[in-house]
Legacy VTK file of the C-alpha trace (Angstrom):
# vtk DataFile Version 3.0
C-alpha trace
ASCII
DATASET POLYDATA
POINTS 305 float
11.016 9.205 42.108
14.290 10.776 41.896
15.207 14.519 41.901
17.444 14.161 39.393
14.848 13.470 36.869
12.649 16.112 37.739
11.627 17.979 34.918
9.212 21.014 34.429
7.492 22.848 31.620
5.186 25.807 31.267
1.556 26.369 30.537
1.335 27.885 27.327
-0.697 29.106 24.213
-0.274 26.426 21.058
-2.171 23.895 19.535
-3.675 20.439 19.928
-3.428 17.614 16.741
-4.883 14.073 16.879
-2.817 11.773 13.806
-2.790 8.382 12.822
0.209 6.509 10.706
-0.518 4.062 8.037
2.124 1.784 6.201
2.480 2.223 2.829
4.059 1.911 -0.361
4.656 3.189 -3.711
3.217 2.120 -6.832
1.627 2.507 -10.433
-1.672 3.132 -11.704
-0.476 2.348 -15.372
1.661 -0.864 -16.142
1.978 -3.423 -18.309
3.247 -6.908 -17.804
4.233 -8.375 -21.115
3.512 -12.315 -20.618
2.842 -15.285 -23.422
0.085 -17.211 -23.421
1.995 -20.507 -24.065
5.627 -21.567 -23.701
7.873 -20.438 -26.723
11.264 -20.047 -27.432
12.469 -16.161 -27.634
14.719 -15.387 -30.271
15.344 -11.694 -29.576
14.537 -9.405 -26.798
15.615 -5.523 -27.463
15.301 -3.955 -23.971
17.091 -4.073 -20.806
15.970 -3.093 -16.973
15.376 0.860 -16.852
14.866 1.405 -20.670
12.857 3.492 -21.034
10.359 2.661 -23.979
7.471 4.154 -26.091
4.115 3.099 -27.145
4.397 0.245 -30.174
8.313 -0.042 -29.217
9.304 -3.414 -30.627
9.862 -5.551 -27.321
10.531 -9.168 -27.824
10.713 -11.326 -30.748
9.210 -15.085 -30.592
10.195 -18.273 -32.714
6.967 -19.068 -35.006
8.105 -22.607 -35.386
7.984 -22.972 -31.610
4.168 -21.776 -31.684
3.821 -24.052 -34.711
4.659 -26.894 -33.451
2.491 -25.915 -30.330
-0.436 -25.639 -32.333
0.050 -29.461 -34.099
0.414 -30.877 -30.603
-2.724 -28.659 -29.360
-4.902 -29.948 -32.456
-4.286 -33.858 -31.351
-5.202 -32.886 -28.050
-8.116 -31.222 -28.627
-8.939 -34.304 -31.147
-8.470 -36.928 -27.851
-10.420 -34.766 -25.901
-13.237 -34.700 -27.962
-13.443 -38.293 -28.805
-13.004 -38.967 -25.439
-16.361 -36.570 -24.691
-18.147 -38.378 -27.753
-17.396 -41.433 -26.342
-19.064 -40.856 -22.921
-21.923 -39.490 -24.544
-22.305 -43.081 -25.873
-21.524 -44.759 -22.426
-23.796 -42.044 -20.453
-25.366 -45.049 -19.060
-22.586 -46.050 -17.424
-21.033 -42.749 -16.341
-21.599 -40.488 -13.390
-22.832 -36.716 -14.274
-19.275 -35.955 -12.616
-17.070 -38.193 -15.241
-19.721 -36.508 -18.051
-18.767 -33.222 -16.473
-15.252 -34.044 -16.401
-15.048 -35.059 -19.731
-16.939 -32.221 -21.187
-14.339 -29.803 -19.366
-11.777 -31.415 -21.055
-12.415 -30.753 -24.324
-13.836 -27.073 -23.536
-9.674 -26.499 -22.332
-8.274 -27.833 -24.764
-10.088 -25.985 -27.572
-9.168 -23.172 -25.689
-5.335 -23.577 -25.117
-5.588 -23.831 -28.865
-7.243 -20.890 -29.361
-4.185 -19.532 -27.698
-2.020 -20.748 -29.306
-3.935 -19.181 -32.671
-3.689 -16.206 -31.082
0.055 -15.971 -29.922
1.157 -17.064 -33.615
-0.511 -13.766 -34.390
1.820 -12.134 -31.875
5.329 -13.107 -32.579
6.574 -9.828 -32.434
5.417 -8.277 -28.831
5.567 -4.364 -28.746
5.114 -1.720 -26.050
1.068 -1.035 -25.521
2.222 2.306 -23.336
5.166 4.551 -22.677
7.043 3.830 -19.758
10.362 2.361 -18.255
11.411 -1.376 -18.242
11.445 -2.626 -14.277
11.322 -5.774 -14.733
13.295 -8.246 -17.118
12.455 -11.915 -16.541
13.522 -13.265 -20.080
16.811 -13.726 -22.392
17.260 -14.802 -25.889
17.419 -18.329 -26.546
15.188 -19.427 -23.042
11.562 -20.668 -23.504
9.212 -17.831 -22.242
6.814 -19.124 -19.935
5.871 -16.700 -17.576
5.736 -12.684 -17.330
8.400 -11.501 -19.739
8.863 -7.664 -18.800
6.965 -5.123 -16.613
6.569 -1.455 -17.874
5.390 0.707 -15.579
4.435 4.783 -16.485
6.252 6.379 -13.595
4.229 9.763 -14.266
1.445 7.139 -12.888
3.073 6.522 -9.754
1.227 7.355 -6.540
0.943 6.022 -3.086
-1.456 3.150 -1.947
-2.464 2.877 1.642
-3.744 0.381 3.802
-5.886 1.981 6.381
-7.181 -0.153 9.174
-11.296 -0.370 9.532
-10.752 1.355 12.840
-9.116 4.339 11.295
-11.307 4.898 7.908
-13.968 7.120 8.839
-11.089 9.323 9.772
-9.408 10.031 6.482
-11.176 11.459 3.132
-11.008 12.020 0.152
-9.209 15.436 -0.834
-7.766 15.596 2.572
-4.074 16.960 2.663
-1.728 14.732 4.290
2.178 14.074 5.004
4.499 11.330 3.329
7.790 10.127 4.402
9.258 7.762 2.305
11.917 5.306 3.567
14.430 6.440 1.585
14.142 9.374 2.283
13.100 10.286 5.988
14.247 13.628 6.070
11.977 14.835 3.259
8.297 14.303 4.243
6.386 14.961 1.288
2.741 16.774 0.664
0.059 14.505 -0.167
-3.863 14.201 -1.048
-6.138 11.690 -0.671
-7.286 10.636 -4.621
-9.549 8.013 -3.713
-10.816 5.453 -0.741
-11.684 2.016 -2.658
-14.844 0.630 -1.245
-13.919 -2.849 -1.385
-12.638 -4.258 1.561
-9.507 -6.363 2.075
-8.910 -8.927 4.439
-5.615 -9.261 5.535
-4.566 -12.141 8.530
-8.104 -11.635 9.812
-8.258 -7.802 9.954
-10.183 -5.646 7.295
-8.406 -2.724 5.781
-9.413 -0.457 3.338
-7.081 1.278 0.462
-6.485 5.187 -0.075
-5.066 6.187 -2.939
-2.276 9.316 -2.717
-1.078 11.472 -4.934
2.065 13.308 -3.985
3.484 16.557 -5.838
6.771 15.788 -5.188
8.383 19.281 -4.764
11.528 17.967 -3.942
12.271 16.162 -7.224
12.948 12.888 -5.413
14.082 9.671 -7.243
10.786 7.920 -6.584
10.582 3.977 -7.562
8.009 1.486 -8.035
7.575 -0.293 -4.608
9.188 1.888 -1.990
7.772 2.037 1.206
6.676 5.255 2.851
4.080 6.084 5.634
1.362 8.113 5.558
0.651 10.759 8.645
-2.738 11.756 8.714
-4.169 14.316 10.849
-7.761 14.336 11.333
-8.321 16.588 14.317
-7.157 19.907 15.460
-7.106 22.894 17.827
-5.378 26.156 17.332
-4.058 28.683 19.805
-5.647 27.243 22.938
-4.107 26.614 26.652
-2.006 23.450 26.211
0.191 21.382 28.069
2.735 17.860 27.343
0.839 14.889 27.658
3.270 13.462 29.874
2.710 16.005 32.912
-1.132 14.916 32.767
-1.979 12.311 35.365
-5.162 10.727 36.343
-6.829 9.542 39.595
-10.640 8.761 40.790
-11.404 12.769 41.257
-10.071 13.259 37.399
-7.099 14.723 35.620
-4.386 16.760 37.816
-0.756 18.042 36.972
1.865 18.858 39.990
2.961 22.096 41.260
5.451 23.135 43.521
4.682 25.236 46.487
7.390 26.231 49.670
6.588 25.758 53.032
9.144 26.932 55.680
11.930 27.220 52.938
11.218 23.455 52.361
9.676 22.859 48.878
6.657 20.461 48.137
4.708 19.240 45.555
0.726 19.305 45.169
-1.895 18.206 42.753
-3.725 20.823 40.950
-6.485 19.793 39.106
-7.989 20.640 35.780
-10.351 20.689 33.113
-9.468 18.425 29.517
-10.171 19.494 26.466
-8.662 17.473 23.260
-6.222 15.043 24.094
-4.002 15.336 20.972
-0.642 13.414 20.191
1.946 15.183 22.226
-0.205 17.773 24.165
-3.243 18.108 26.138
-5.699 21.291 25.807
-6.402 22.884 29.351
-9.951 23.762 29.415
-10.315 25.413 33.099
-7.926 25.110 36.354
-4.362 26.309 35.150
-3.416 29.481 33.825
-0.455 30.326 31.104
3.186 30.334 32.283
2.191 28.130 35.234
5.023 26.273 35.854
4.497 22.444 35.629
6.657 19.510 37.218
7.019 15.786 36.664
9.570 12.762 37.879
10.172 14.774 41.181
10.422 13.769 44.792
6.728 14.306 45.560
7.249 13.566 49.542
LINES 1 306
305 0 1 2 3 4 5 6 7 8 9 10 11 12 13 14 15 16 17 18 19 20 21 22 23 24 25 26 27 28 29 30 31 32 33 34 35 36 37 38 39 40 41 42 43 44 45 46 47 48 49 50 51 52 53 54 55 56 57 58 59 60 61 62 63 64 65 66 67 68 69 70 71 72 73 74 75 76 77 78 79 80 81 82 83 84 85 86 87 88 89 90 91 92 93 94 95 96 97 98 99 100 101 102 103 104 105 106 107 108 109 110 111 112 113 114 115 116 117 118 119 120 121 122 123 124 125 126 127 128 129 130 131 132 133 134 135 136 137 138 139 140 141 142 143 144 145 146 147 148 149 150 151 152 153 154 155 156 157 158 159 160 161 162 163 164 165 166 167 168 169 170 171 172 173 174 175 176 177 178 179 180 181 182 183 184 185 186 187 188 189 190 191 192 193 194 195 196 197 198 199 200 201 202 203 204 205 206 207 208 209 210 211 212 213 214 215 216 217 218 219 220 221 222 223 224 225 226 227 228 229 230 231 232 233 234 235 236 237 238 239 240 241 242 243 244 245 246 247 248 249 250 251 252 253 254 255 256 257 258 259 260 261 262 263 264 265 266 267 268 269 270 271 272 273 274 275 276 277 278 279 280 281 282 283 284 285 286 287 288 289 290 291 292 293 294 295 296 297 298 299 300 301 302 303 304
């Protein structure tokens, strides 16, 4: 050790706490993904990203002629599939059970696609099912819609979703207060409350997690957007107004826990081990039950020879 790195601290009264930190993401519990069941030409799109929409508001108009053509083709596909299934029954002695099942399944799927097209024909005008903000737009006029067209989010339903590792799940409870720090606002921690812990486990890369839903009061009126990353700090054990020392000053050997104190002998300083009985070990501090006195000076990183 180098004398230049010698540090001191004192034994004092204070608080000891144990916490865990969990990665989280801001998500909406109320959203709508607007899509079409079959590929359809888009005639008109009335919204853009960041637009506010009301429930029932017209969003998209699809081309009815395109859907009618789809229906005609799907009807032919159903006729062919049903005919193949009927011929299969006539030749049942020559077909395996797997082949029979395949023909039946193909016929059923063809009918399902036709029914979807009929349903889509009634929905050439797509309206918003909720009040919210358009956060995603994947289609323009004149394009063929074959995926999610729009995503609408009710911003009043934003909540923090944290994936809690299995080893830590017993440390978090419904109704527990937590601290939430968004990556975009690292200097503005927000108060949160655990609203729900989902019972179903999630397996990710061989590890088990449980989803915790956390409500944030957002007293600072931050601009919170779906998808923002955050870190949730959960305090699960604490002792207040007890005798404490910094964890960095505590050492351990075969006899137990100790700290270094300085003694003077013939004007020469030396450092000796002083053993103590620890209590709760927190993130930064250790509770002292016995062996040390308040205001006692401790040493770390000094030349102990």
